[in-house]
C-alpha positions in Angstrom: 22.8 23.0 -3.7 21.2 20.3 -5.9 20.2 17.0 -4.3 18.7 13.9 -5.9 15.9 12.4 -3.9 14.8 8.8 -4.8 11.5 7.3 -3.6 9.4 4.3 -4.5 6.2 4.5 -6.5 3.6 1.9 -7.4 1.5 2.1 -10.6 -1.0 0.0 -12.5 0.8 -1.8 -15.2 -1.8 -1.5 -18.0 -2.2 2.2 -18.0 0.5 3.7 -15.7 -2.0 5.1 -13.2 -0.3 6.0 -9.9 -1.7 3.9 -7.1 0.7 5.1 -4.4 3.4 7.7 -4.3 5.3 8.3 -2.1 5.5 4.7 -1.1 7.2 3.5 2.1 8.5 -0.1 2.2 8.1 -2.2 5.4 10.1 -5.4 4.9 11.4 -6.1 8.4 9.4 -7.7 11.2 9.6 -4.5 13.2 8.5 -2.1 10.4 5.7 -4.5 9.3 4.4 -4.8 12.9 4.5 -1.0 13.5 2.9 -0.3 10.1 0.9 2.9 10.3 0.3 2.9 14.0 0.8 6.3 15.6 0.1 8.2 12.4 -2.8 10.6 12.1 -3.5 9.8 8.5 -2.2 9.4 5.0 -2.0 11.8 2.1 -4.4 10.8 -0.8 -1.6 9.0 -2.8 0.7 7.9 0.1 1.1 4.3 0.9 2.9 1.6 2.8 3.9 -1.7 1.2 4.3 -4.6 3.6 6.2 -7.6 2.4 5.8 -10.4 3.1 2.3 -9.9 4.4 -0.9 -11.9 3.9 -3.1 -10.4 6.7 -3.2 -7.0 8.3 -4.6 -5.5 11.5 -5.6 -1.9 12.3 -5.2 -2.1 16.1 -3.6 1.0 17.4 -4.6 3.0 14.3 -6.7 6.2 14.4 -8.1 6.3 10.8 -9.5 4.0 8.2 -7.4 2.7 5.2 -7.9 0.8 2.0 -5.8 -2.4 1.7 -4.8 -3.9 -1.6 -3.5 -7.5 -1.3 -1.1 -8.7 -3.9 0.6 -12.0 -4.9 4.3 -12.3 -5.4 4.0 -11.1 -9.0 2.1 -7.9 -7.8 -1.2 -9.1 -9.1 -4.2 -7.8 -7.2 -5.7 -10.7 -5.3 -7.8 -8.9 -2.7 -9.4 -5.5 -2.1 -10.5 -4.3 1.3 -11.8 -0.7 1.2 -12.5 1.4 4.2 -10.8 -0.8 6.8 -11.7 0.8 10.1 -9.4 0.8 13.2 -9.3 -2.1 15.7 -10.0 -4.8 13.1 -8.2 -7.8 11.5 -8.3 -8.4 7.7 -7.3 -11.5 5.8 -5.8 -11.3 2.3 -6.7 -14.7 1.2 -4.7 -17.8 0.2 -2.7 -16.1 -2.6 -1.9 -12.9 -0.7 1.9 -12.3 -0.2 2.1 -8.5 0.0 -0.2 -5.8 1.4 -0.4 -2.2 0.2 -2.0 0.1 2.7 -3.3 3.3 1.3 -5.6 6.2 2.2 -9.3 5.3 2.5 -11.0 5.8 -0.8 -7.9 5.1 -2.9 -9.3 1.8 -4.3 -12.4 3.6 -5.6 -10.4 6.6 -6.8 -8.1 4.5 -9.0 -10.7 1.9 -10.1 -8.5 -1.0 -9.0 -9.9 -4.5 -9.7 -9.0 -8.0 -8.8 -6.5 -9.2 -11.5 -4.9 -5.8 -12.1 -1.1 -6.0 -12.1 1.0 -3.4 -10.3 4.5 -2.2 -11.0 6.9 -1.1 -8.3 9.6 1.4 -9.4 11.9 4.1 -8.2 11.7 7.7 -9.2 14.4 10.4 -8.9 13.7 14.0 -8.4 16.0 17.0 -8.0 15.6 19.1 -4.9 
């Protein structure tokens, strides 16, 4: 039996570098509040996109994460590497979206303030 599976992916616009895949979307109050709480970790490219979201917390989490804050046009406006549990992090005045990724992902991808990201859907056959 052949099934088509669709998931979200986020890449850097200028070179197509994968920033996060698979990417979960958290767009309701409940999914944004729950975030990554209760998880034991993230795979190296896995991520959670919280929208709208200008600040994040890591209360109830068991592992560090990298957080990439974006404006509404998906421009990187803030980078917070290695955010440890039980902390609060502000995205800054232009932040509208937060991308939570595995710790070390900012360094691994070379992300910089001003980079533009692209959100898209990929289809695979399973």
